[in-house]
N, C-alpha and C positions, 0 to 999 in steps of 0.2 A: 305177511303180504297185505298191503293197503289197498282197499277197494277205491276205484276212481269215482269221481262225481259223475252224475248222469244229467245231461241237459235235455230238456223236453220243451218243445213249443206247445203251449197249452191254450192260447186264446188270441183273438184279434181284438185290439182295443182302439178306441177313438181317443186321440190325444187332445190337449187343450186347444190346439190350432185347427182342429177338424180333420187332420190327417190320421191315417191308421197305421198301426205297427203291431208286431208280434210280441206277445207276452211270453217270456221264457222262464221256466222254472229250473234252477240248478239244484239238484238234490244230492247232498253229500252222503257219504257212506255212514256218517254218524246220525243221519236222519234230519239234519238241518236243511232248510230250504231257503233259497234266495230267489226272489222274483225280480226280473229285469225287463225293461222296455227301452230299446235303443241305449243300452248301457246305463240306464237310470234305475235306481232301486225303487221298488214298489212294495208297499205294505198292504195288508188287509185289515179292515176294521172288524170288530166283533159281529157286526151285522152283514159282513160279506162284501163291503165296498172296497174297491181298489184305489189306493191313494199314492200319488207320486211323492216320494220322500223329499225331493228337492223343492217342489213348489206347493205341496199340500193339496194339489188339485185332484179331484175325483176323476178317474179314468173309466169310461163306459165300455163294458164288454159288448162287442157287436157280433161275436161268433166264437164258438169253442172248437178246438181241434182235437178233442178226445173227451175223456170222462172227468178230467180235473175241473173243479169249481173253486171260486175264491174261499168258500167255507172250508175247503180242504187244507188251506194254509194257516199257520199259526197267526193270530191277530197281533198287531203291534201293540206295545204297552200304551195305556192311556196317558 
């Protein structure tokens, strides 16, 4: 039996245009995590910053919705 992915809202972030959106973490049964904001992939840096993969812009966390923190996610390769 295959375990399903778990989707969790983890933070509110401020986008490049000043609007706010929910950062969602999809955690697979294999331990893999994918971070998304408005269907855009987001990565973390080794120092815990959130970076939009499509634009390279840093997204600012303005509030957390639980215990998750950017340092909990695997950093993207340099």
